[in-house]
TORZAMI-557706 format. One record per atom (N, C-alpha, C, CB): residue in three letters; y, z, x; residue number from 1; atom name. Coordinates in pm, whole numbers. Atoms other than C-alpha are relative to their C-alpha. Glycine has a CB too. Layout:
<pt 'ALA',<Y,Z,X>,NUM,'CA'>
...
***
This chain:
<pt 'UNK',<-79,81,90>,1,'N'>
<pt 'UNK',<-3923,1540,1194>,1,'CA'>
<pt 'UNK',<-27,44,-144>,1,'C'>
<pt 'UNK',<-31,-151,20>,1,'CB'>
<pt 'UNK',<14,-44,138>,2,'N'>
<pt 'UNK',<-3856,1643,838>,2,'CA'>
<pt 'UNK',<-48,-114,-89>,2,'C'>
<pt 'UNK',<131,55,-52>,2,'CB'>
<pt 'UNK',<44,96,101>,3,'N'>
<pt 'UNK',<-4023,1469,550>,3,'CA'>
<pt 'UNK',<121,-39,-85>,3,'C'>
<pt 'UNK',<-116,60,-89>,3,'CB'>
<pt 'UNK',<-114,48,77>,4,'N'>
<pt 'UNK',<-3781,1255,343>,4,'CA'>
<pt 'UNK',<16,77,-130>,4,'C'>
<pt 'UNK',<-16,-148,-28>,4,'CB'>
<pt 'UNK',<-10,-74,127>,5,'N'>
<pt 'UNK',<-3865,1440,23>,5,'CA'>
<pt 'UNK',<54,140,24>,5,'C'>
<pt 'UNK',<-137,7,-69>,5,'CB'>
<pt 'UNK',<-51,-134,-31>,6,'N'>
<pt 'UNK',<-3790,1772,192>,6,'CA'>
<pt 'UNK',<150,-5,25>,6,'C'>
<pt 'UNK',<-73,61,122>,6,'CB'>
<pt 'UNK',<-143,10,-27>,7,'N'>
<pt 'UNK',<-3450,1656,316>,7,'CA'>
<pt 'UNK',<77,-36,-127>,7,'C'>
<pt 'UNK',<26,-104,110>,7,'CB'>
<pt 'UNK',<-65,33,126>,8,'N'>
<pt 'UNK',<-3368,1504,-23>,8,'CA'>
<pt 'UNK',<7,123,-89>,8,'C'>
<pt 'UNK',<-75,-115,-72>,8,'CB'>
<pt 'UNK',<2,-122,79>,9,'N'>
<pt 'UNK',<-3467,1829,-190>,9,'CA'>
<pt 'UNK',<105,98,51>,9,'C'>
<pt 'UNK',<-140,64,4>,9,'CB'>
<pt 'UNK',<-99,-88,-59>,10,'N'>
<pt 'UNK',<-3249,2025,51>,10,'CA'>
<pt 'UNK',<141,-46,-36>,10,'C'>
<pt 'UNK',<-17,5,153>,10,'CB'>
<pt 'UNK',<-132,54,35>,11,'N'>
<pt 'UNK',<-2953,1795,-16>,11,'CA'>
<pt 'UNK',<32,26,-147>,11,'C'>
<pt 'UNK',<7,-151,29>,11,'CB'>
<pt 'UNK',<-22,-23,143>,12,'N'>
<pt 'UNK',<-2996,1827,-392>,12,'CA'>
<pt 'UNK',<27,149,-27>,12,'C'>
<pt 'UNK',<-121,-48,-82>,12,'CB'>
<pt 'UNK',<-23,-143,17>,13,'N'>
<pt 'UNK',<-3009,2207,-359>,13,'CA'>
<pt 'UNK',<144,34,35>,13,'C'>
<pt 'UNK',<-97,82,88>,13,'CB'>
<pt 'UNK',<-139,-25,-39>,14,'N'>
<pt 'UNK',<-2676,2211,-175>,14,'CA'>
<pt 'UNK',<96,-62,-101>,14,'C'>
<pt 'UNK',<27,-55,141>,14,'CB'>
<pt 'UNK',<-85,69,96>,15,'N'>
<pt 'UNK',<-2527,1964,-421>,15,'CA'>
<pt 'UNK',<4,78,-132>,15,'C'>
<pt 'UNK',<-50,-144,-23>,15,'CB'>
<pt 'UNK',<5,-75,126>,16,'N'>
<pt 'UNK',<-2641,2168,-720>,16,'CA'>
<pt 'UNK',<80,129,11>,16,'C'>
<pt 'UNK',<-146,32,-38>,16,'CB'>
<pt 'UNK',<-77,-124,-16>,17,'N'>
<pt 'UNK',<-2490,2488,-578>,17,'CA'>
<pt 'UNK',<149,-30,6>,17,'C'>
<pt 'UNK',<-44,76,127>,17,'CB'>
<pt 'UNK',<-141,39,-5>,18,'N'>
<pt 'UNK',<-2162,2305,-510>,18,'CA'>
<pt 'UNK',<52,-32,-139>,18,'C'>
<pt 'UNK',<20,-121,94>,18,'CB'>
<pt 'UNK',<-45,38,135>,19,'N'>
<pt 'UNK',<-2146,2167,-864>,19,'CA'>
<pt 'UNK',<16,122,-90>,19,'C'>
<pt 'UNK',<-98,-98,-63>,19,'CB'>
<pt 'UNK',<-13,-121,81>,20,'N'>
<pt 'UNK',<-2189,2517,-1007>,20,'CA'>
<pt 'UNK',<134,69,29>,20,'C'>
<pt 'UNK',<-117,96,28>,20,'CB'>
<pt 'UNK',<-125,-65,-38>,21,'N'>
<pt 'UNK',<-1874,2631,-819>,21,'CA'>
<pt 'UNK',<122,-74,-54>,21,'C'>
<pt 'UNK',<9,11,151>,21,'CB'>
<pt 'UNK',<-114,81,39>,22,'N'>
<pt 'UNK',<-1649,2347,-941>,22,'CA'>
<pt 'UNK',<26,17,-149>,22,'C'>
<pt 'UNK',<-23,-148,35>,22,'CB'>
<pt 'UNK',<-40,-11,141>,23,'N'>
<pt 'UNK',<-1461,2407,-1265>,23,'CA'>
<pt 'UNK',<35,-140,-49>,23,'C'>
<pt 'UNK',<122,99,-18>,23,'CB'>
<pt 'UNK',<-19,136,48>,24,'N'>
<pt 'UNK',<-1478,2082,-1462>,24,'CA'>
<pt 'UNK',<138,-22,-61>,24,'C'>
<pt 'UNK',<-105,-35,-101>,24,'CB'>
<pt 'UNK',<-133,13,59>,25,'N'>
<pt 'UNK',<-1140,2151,-1625>,25,'CA'>
<pt 'UNK',<110,-10,105>,25,'C'>
<pt 'UNK',<28,117,-92>,25,'CB'>
<pt 'UNK',<-101,-1,-105>,26,'N'>
<pt 'UNK',<-959,2172,-1290>,26,'CA'>
<pt 'UNK',<-28,-102,111>,26,'C'>
<pt 'UNK',<10,138,59>,26,'CB'>
<pt 'UNK',<33,98,-103>,27,'N'>
<pt 'UNK',<-1107,1880,-1099>,27,'CA'>
<pt 'UNK',<111,-103,9>,27,'C'>
<pt 'UNK',<-136,-69,-30>,27,'CB'>
<pt 'UNK',<-104,100,-26>,28,'N'>
<pt 'UNK',<-842,1653,-944>,28,'CA'>
<pt 'UNK',<-47,-92,112>,28,'C'>
<pt 'UNK',<136,68,36>,28,'CB'>
<pt 'UNK',<41,90,-106>,29,'N'>
<pt 'UNK',<-868,1355,-709>,29,'CA'>
<pt 'UNK',<20,61,139>,29,'C'>
<pt 'UNK',<76,-129,-11>,29,'CB'>
<pt 'UNK',<-21,-67,-127>,30,'N'>
<pt 'UNK',<-726,1563,-426>,30,'CA'>
<pt 'UNK',<51,-93,108>,30,'C'>
<pt 'UNK',<-126,64,45>,30,'CB'>
<pt 'UNK',<-52,72,-116>,31,'N'>
<pt 'UNK',<-637,1444,-79>,31,'CA'>
<pt 'UNK',<-78,-131,21>,31,'C'>
<pt 'UNK',<-8,87,126>,31,'CB'>
<pt 'UNK',<80,121,-20>,32,'N'>
<pt 'UNK',<-923,1196,-54>,32,'CA'>
<pt 'UNK',<40,-110,-98>,32,'C'>
<pt 'UNK',<-149,32,-14>,32,'CB'>
<pt 'UNK',<-44,98,99>,33,'N'>
<pt 'UNK',<-816,1023,-375>,33,'CA'>
<pt 'UNK',<136,-59,37>,33,'C'>
<pt 'UNK',<8,64,-138>,33,'CB'>
<pt 'UNK',<-131,50,-42>,34,'N'>
<pt 'UNK',<-459,998,-247>,34,'CA'>
<pt 'UNK',<-13,-94,119>,34,'C'>
<pt 'UNK',<93,117,36>,34,'CB'>
<pt 'UNK',<17,84,-119>,35,'N'>
<pt 'UNK',<-573,856,87>,35,'CA'>
<pt 'UNK',<-58,-135,-39>,35,'C'>
<pt 'UNK',<-91,70,103>,35,'CB'>
<pt 'UNK',<60,126,44>,36,'N'>
<pt 'UNK',<-790,593,-82>,36,'CA'>
<pt 'UNK',<104,-85,-73>,36,'C'>
<pt 'UNK',<-123,26,-91>,36,'CB'>
<pt 'UNK',<-104,72,73>,37,'N'>
<pt 'UNK',<-506,496,-316>,37,'CA'>
<pt 'UNK',<107,-54,94>,37,'C'>
<pt 'UNK',<64,90,-106>,37,'CB'>
<pt 'UNK',<-103,42,-95>,38,'N'>
<pt 'UNK',<-255,479,-30>,38,'CA'>
<pt 'UNK',<-50,-115,86>,38,'C'>
<pt 'UNK',<43,119,89>,38,'CB'>
<pt 'UNK',<55,109,-81>,39,'N'>
<pt 'UNK',<-485,260,181>,39,'CA'>
<pt 'UNK',<-8,-128,-82>,39,'C'>
<pt 'UNK',<-140,38,53>,39,'CB'>
<pt 'UNK',<6,119,86>,40,'N'>
<pt 'UNK',<-540,24,-112>,40,'CA'>
<pt 'UNK',<140,-57,-24>,40,'C'>
<pt 'UNK',<-67,34,-135>,40,'CB'>
<pt 'UNK',<-137,46,21>,41,'N'>
<pt 'UNK',<-164,6,-177>,41,'CA'>
<pt 'UNK',<52,-70,125>,41,'C'>
<pt 'UNK',<91,118,-38>,41,'CB'>
<pt 'UNK',<-43,64,-125>,42,'N'>
<pt 'UNK',<-95,-73,190>,42,'CA'>
<pt 'UNK',<-70,-134,21>,42,'C'>
<pt 'UNK',<-27,92,119>,42,'CB'>
<pt 'UNK',<73,126,-13>,43,'N'>
<pt 'UNK',<-365,-342,187>,43,'CA'>
<pt 'UNK',<59,-107,-91>,43,'C'>
<pt 'UNK',<-148,20,-31>,43,'CB'>
<pt 'UNK',<-60,96,94>,44,'N'>
<pt 'UNK',<-213,-508,-121>,44,'CA'>
<pt 'UNK',<136,-44,51>,44,'C'>
<pt 'UNK',<12,61,-142>,44,'CB'>
<pt 'UNK',<-132,33,-54>,45,'N'>
<pt 'UNK',<134,-491,35>,45,'CA'>
<pt 'UNK',<-13,-97,118>,45,'C'>
<pt 'UNK',<74,128,44>,45,'CB'>
<pt 'UNK',<19,88,-116>,46,'N'>
<pt 'UNK',<8,-650,360>,46,'CA'>
<pt 'UNK',<-47,-139,-44>,46,'C'>
<pt 'UNK',<-102,62,97>,46,'CB'>
<pt 'UNK',<47,131,48>,47,'N'>
<pt 'UNK',<-174,-926,169>,47,'CA'>
<pt 'UNK',<113,-78,-67>,47,'C'>
<pt 'UNK',<-115,19,-99>,47,'CB'>
<pt 'UNK',<-112,68,65>,48,'N'>
<pt 'UNK',<134,-1004,-40>,48,'CA'>
<pt 'UNK',<101,-50,103>,48,'C'>
<pt 'UNK',<70,94,-99>,48,'CB'>
<pt 'UNK',<-92,41,-105>,49,'N'>
<pt 'UNK',<353,-1015,271>,49,'CA'>
<pt 'UNK',<-54,-121,75>,49,'C'>
<pt 'UNK',<26,116,98>,49,'CB'>
<pt 'UNK',<62,112,-68>,50,'N'>
<pt 'UNK',<108,-1248,444>,50,'CA'>
<pt 'UNK',<2,-126,-87>,50,'C'>
<pt 'UNK',<-144,35,38>,50,'CB'>
<pt 'UNK',<-1,115,90>,51,'N'>
<pt 'UNK',<84,-1472,138>,51,'CA'>
<pt 'UNK',<141,-59,-10>,51,'C'>
<pt 'UNK',<-50,40,-140>,51,'CB'>
<pt 'UNK',<-137,46,7>,52,'N'>
<pt 'UNK',<463,-1492,115>,52,'CA'>
<pt 'UNK',<37,-79,126>,52,'C'>
<pt 'UNK',<96,118,-21>,52,'CB'>
<pt 'UNK',<-27,69,-126>,53,'N'>
<pt 'UNK',<482,-1592,483>,53,'CA'>
<pt 'UNK',<-70,-136,3>,53,'C'>
<pt 'UNK',<-46,85,119>,53,'CB'>
<pt 'UNK',<74,127,1>,54,'N'>
<pt 'UNK',<214,-1860,439>,54,'CA'>
<pt 'UNK',<60,-99,-99>,54,'C'>
<pt 'UNK',<-147,25,-35>,54,'CB'>
<pt 'UNK',<-62,89,98>,55,'N'>
<pt 'UNK',<382,-2000,127>,55,'CA'>
<pt 'UNK',<132,-55,52>,55,'C'>
<pt 'UNK',<22,74,-133>,55,'CB'>
<pt 'UNK',<-125,45,-57>,56,'N'>
<pt 'UNK',<709,-2023,317>,56,'CA'>
<pt 'UNK',<-20,-111,103>,56,'C'>
<pt 'UNK',<72,115,64>,56,'CB'>
<pt 'UNK',<29,102,-100>,57,'N'>
<pt 'UNK',<544,-2243,581>,57,'CA'>
<pt 'UNK',<-35,-135,-60>,57,'C'>
<pt 'UNK',<-112,46,88>,57,'CB'>
<pt 'UNK',<42,125,63>,58,'N'>
<pt 'UNK',<439,-2508,331>,58,'CA'>
<pt 'UNK',<118,-95,-10>,58,'C'>
<pt 'UNK',<-61,27,-141>,58,'CB'>
<pt 'UNK',<-100,106,11>,59,'N'>
<pt 'UNK',<636,-2831,358>,59,'CA'>
<pt 'UNK',<-44,-91,-113>,59,'C'>
<pt 'UNK',<17,-79,135>,59,'CB'>
<pt 'UNK',<40,76,117>,60,'N'>
<pt 'UNK',<615,-2983,12>,60,'CA'>
<pt 'UNK',<96,-115,-21>,60,'C'>
<pt 'UNK',<-6,89,-125>,60,'CB'>
<pt 'UNK',<-81,118,30>,61,'N'>
<pt 'UNK',<738,-3335,-45>,61,'CA'>
<pt 'UNK',<-71,-75,-111>,61,'C'>
<pt 'UNK',<19,-91,127>,61,'CB'>
<pt 'UNK',<60,67,114>,62,'N'>
<pt 'UNK',<680,-3502,-378>,62,'CA'>
<pt 'UNK',<-35,-143,35>,62,'C'>
<pt 'UNK',<93,4,-121>,62,'CB'>
<pt 'UNK',<39,140,-16>,63,'N'>
<pt 'UNK',<495,-3831,-380>,63,'CA'>
<pt 'UNK',<91,-85,-87>,63,'C'>
<pt 'UNK',<-151,-22,-37>,63,'CB'>
<pt 'UNK',<-86,86,82>,64,'N'>
<pt 'UNK',<709,-4118,-501>,64,'CA'>
<pt 'UNK',<-74,-46,-125>,64,'C'>
<pt 'UNK',<49,-122,80>,64,'CB'>
<pt 'UNK',<55,46,126>,65,'N'>
<pt 'UNK',<657,-4234,-857>,65,'CA'>
<pt 'UNK',<-56,-141,19>,65,'C'>
<pt 'UNK',<108,3,-112>,65,'CB'>
<pt 'UNK',<58,134,-21>,66,'N'>
<pt 'UNK',<416,-4533,-850>,66,'CA'>
<pt 'UNK',<70,-110,-79>,66,'C'>
<pt 'UNK',<-146,2,-37>,66,'CB'>
<pt 'UNK',<-69,101,80>,67,'N'>
<pt 'UNK',<615,-4711,-1121>,67,'CA'>
<pt 'UNK',<124,-51,72>,67,'C'>
<pt 'UNK',<38,56,-138>,67,'CB'>
<pt 'UNK',<-121,40,-70>,68,'N'>
<pt 'UNK',<924,-4715,-901>,68,'CA'>
<pt 'UNK',<-31,-81,126>,68,'C'>
<pt 'UNK',<82,123,37>,68,'CB'>
<pt 'UNK',<30,67,-126>,69,'N'>
<pt 'UNK',<752,-4835,-584>,69,'CA'>
<pt 'UNK',<-75,-131,-17>,69,'C'>
<pt 'UNK',<-80,91,88>,69,'CB'>
<pt 'UNK',<81,121,17>,70,'N'>
<pt 'UNK',<534,-5111,-732>,70,'CA'>
<pt 'UNK',<84,-124,-23>,70,'C'>
<pt 'UNK',<-96,17,-114>,70,'CB'>
<pt 'UNK',<-86,113,27>,71,'N'>
<pt 'UNK',<825,-5334,-828>,71,'CA'>
<pt 'UNK',<-32,-69,-131>,71,'C'>
<pt 'UNK',<-10,-99,112>,71,'CB'>
<pt 'UNK',<37,60,128>,72,'N'>
<pt 'UNK',<661,-5413,-1162>,72,'CA'>
<pt 'UNK',<102,41,-104>,72,'C'>
<pt 'UNK',<-143,44,-44>,72,'CB'>
<pt 'UNK',<-92,-39,109>,73,'N'>
<pt 'UNK',<867,-5412,-1480>,73,'CA'>
<pt 'UNK',<-42,134,-58>,73,'C'>
<pt 'UNK',<3,-109,-111>,73,'CB'>
<pt 'UNK',<23,-135,48>,74,'N'>
<pt 'UNK',<899,-5072,-1641>,74,'CA'>
<pt 'UNK',<-102,5,-113>,74,'C'>
<pt 'UNK',<129,61,-48>,74,'CB'>
<pt 'UNK',<95,2,111>,75,'N'>
<pt 'UNK',<701,-5161,-1954>,75,'CA'>
<pt 'UNK',<-143,-22,48>,75,'C'>
<pt 'UNK',<38,-108,-98>,75,'CB'>
<pt 'UNK',<135,27,-52>,76,'N'>
<pt 'UNK',<404,-5290,-1750>,76,'CA'>
<pt 'UNK',<-58,125,65>,76,'C'>
<pt 'UNK',<3,-118,102>,76,'CB'>
<pt 'UNK',<48,-121,-66>,77,'N'>
<pt 'UNK',<381,-4969,-1548>,77,'CA'>
<pt 'UNK',<-39,106,-103>,77,'C'>
<pt 'UNK',<108,56,95>,77,'CB'>
<pt 'UNK',<33,-98,104>,78,'N'>
<pt 'UNK',<386,-4753,-1861>,78,'CA'>
<pt 'UNK',<-125,-36,-74>,78,'C'>
<pt 'UNK',<113,13,-97>,78,'CB'>
<pt 'UNK',<119,44,72>,79,'N'>
<pt 'UNK',<120,-4962,-2031>,79,'CA'>
<pt 'UNK',<-126,26,82>,79,'C'>
<pt 'UNK',<9,-150,-34>,79,'CB'>
<pt 'UNK',<117,-21,-83>,80,'N'>
<pt 'UNK',<-116,-4932,-1734>,80,'CA'>
<pt 'UNK',<-34,148,14>,80,'C'>
<pt 'UNK',<21,-62,137>,80,'CB'>
<pt 'UNK',<27,-142,-13>,81,'N'>
<pt 'UNK',<-78,-4553,-1714>,81,'CA'>
<pt 'UNK',<-48,62,-128>,81,'C'>
<pt 'UNK',<122,70,48>,81,'CB'>
<pt 'UNK',<40,-58,128>,82,'N'>
<pt 'UNK',<-143,-4498,-2084>,82,'CA'>
<pt 'UNK',<-147,-28,-30>,82,'C'>
<pt 'UNK',<88,-55,-113>,82,'CB'>
<pt 'UNK',<141,36,27>,83,'N'>
<pt 'UNK',<-493,-4651,-2074>,83,'CA'>
<pt 'UNK',<-95,102,46>,83,'C'>
<pt 'UNK',<-35,-128,62>,83,'CB'>
***
């Protein structure tokens, strides 16, 4: 079994040689960047579609105005709500 420091050193050696080959002026996201962006876009689209479906299922009915259902005179209901 390799020592952890030896394997880390080996990985850094390969990484350092790879970074020497890459031209910093020509680095682009490439295929991996496109795939990540496309997956994120599909996830957002699926979440929005699901949210729209769930919002469509909501049965919203407004509660009646308490001033209208209490039978009290209109001035009395307004005075009690302003306090």
